N, C-alpha and C positions, 0 to 999 in steps of 0.2 A: 569783523571778528568771527571766528568759528565757534558754533555752539558745541561744546565739549560734554555737556551734561545729558544730551540725548533726550531732553524733555522740551516740549513746546510751551510757549506761552500761552495763556488762554485765549488770547486774540487770534493767534495763529492756528490753534487747535480749532476753533470757531469757524475760521476761514477755510481751513482744509477740509473739515467735516461738510461743509456747504459744497465745496467743489466736488468733492467725491459723490455726495448724493445726487447732484445735478447730472454728473457723468453716468452715475448708476442708473438714474431714471430715463436718460437718453439712450443707452444702450442695452435694453432688456435682453436682446438676443444673446448677450454674453453670458447672463446668469438667470436662465429660466428658472422658475420655482424657488428663487431666493429673494427674500423680503428685506428692504433697506433697513427697517427697524431692527431685525436681527443682526444684521452686520454693524450697524451703529451700536448696539448693545455690547457686542464683543469689542468695538474699539474704544468704547468708553473706560475700559479696565486694561487698556494696553498701551500705556504712555510710550514705551520704548517702540512699539511698532508704529504708533501715530507719527513718531519722529522719522522713522524709516520711509513711511508713506510720504511725508513731507519732503524728504531728500529725494524720493523719486519724482514727485511733482515739480520740486525746484529745479531739477536738472531736465526736464521736458519730456519725462516719461508717461504723463497722463495715466496713473495707475487705475484699474478697475478690477472688479471682482469677476473672475473667470470660471469660478467653480467652488465646491465645497469638498474637503477631505471627509470621505464617509466614515473613516475610523476615528478621527479626532474631532471632528466637527468643524475644524478651523476653516475660515474662508480663505480662498487663495486669490491674491492680487498678482497681476502681470501688468507690466508696462504696455499700454495699449495705444501709444501714440503711432500715428500713421507710419512714421520714418523712425530709425533708430534714435532714441533721444539725444538731441542736439548738444547738450553740455557733456555727453559721455562718449564722444567720438574721438579718433586719432589716438587711442590707446592700443598698446600691443596686448597680447592675451594674459600674461601672469607675471609675477615678479621675477622668475628665472629668465623668462625672454627679456624682461626691462633690464634687469642686472647684466645680461649678456650682450646687451648692445654697446658698442664702443663709441659710436658717433650717432648724432642725430636721435637722441633718446626721446621718445614721447614723454608727455607730463606725467602719465601714470600707466597703470595696467588695468585691464578690465576687471580681473579678479579681486585686485587690491581695492580699487573704487567701490566695487560691490560690497566688499567687507566692510569697509568704512561707512557705507551707508546702512549697513545691516541686513543686506538682500542677498540673494544667490543669482547667478546667472541662469537661464532656461536650459533645459535638456533639449536634446533634439526632439523627443517626443512632445515636450511642453512647447517647443517652438513650432511643430506642426499643428498642435491643438490650437494655438494662437491664431495660426493662418486659417483655420476653419471658422473662426469668429468674424474674419474680415480680410481684408487685403493690406498687409503690413510689409514695410521694407521693399516697396516697388522701385525706389530709387536709392536706397541705402542697403547696408547689410549689418548683421549683428553676430558678435562672438557668442558661441553657445558652449555649454560644459562639453570639454573633450576627454574621451577615455584615455585612460593612463597609457595605454599602448601607443596611441598615436603621440601622445604628449612626450613620451620617452624618447621619440624620434624627432623631437623638436617641432612637431606639427600642432596645429590647432584648427578647430571646425567653426565655421560660421554659415549663416543661413541668410537667404533673401528670397523675394518672390519676382520672378520675371517670366514673361510670356504666359501669365496666368497659371504658373507652376511654382511650387516651392522647391528650392533647391538647396542642398547642403554641400558646402564646398570644404576645401582644406587650403590651408596657408602656413608658412611659417610663423610660429607663435610670436617671433619677434617683429612681424610686420604690423604696420598701422598705417590707416588711410582716413582722409578727412571724411569720408562717407561710411565708415564702419565705427559702430559703437557697441553697446550691449543693452540688453533688456533684462530687467530684474523681475524676481518673484518674491513673494512675502506670505507666509501664512500667519493668519490672526485668528 
């Protein structure tokens, strides 16, 4: 049964916080000068954000802190799984692309799935920032936010890492592949 309350049980919350803390401690290079106690303090008063982080975790995203917004003080979480999250693959880009397919429709679109989780897709700049923190999408690819001018022409952007370089490509927004998913971001 799907959780429509967007609130975690106390057991799920405790388990999630432990998972996030362990990942945070193992990957300090992603968030230099940020202390877990400060992040945990923010999370304690953000039930809806915890639910979104749980959705990121549940679908294979392995969310972790990658920075802090200097203006708002919010901590920035990205999906940091080595490959595009497994439970978020084989989606086309958005609802328009999904509705436009007459045959062989995918189960969902990346934009719709992200909205259902309460997260957003990474922008090109954010995707490139993630790739500075490690090597991601060496066997998969991830949809990223596409500029409206490209989207109007029925295209969409995705990124990956090959040959030790980060590439941003284009495809028809209605395309979908078993090795292409999306990475989410969440501000807490």
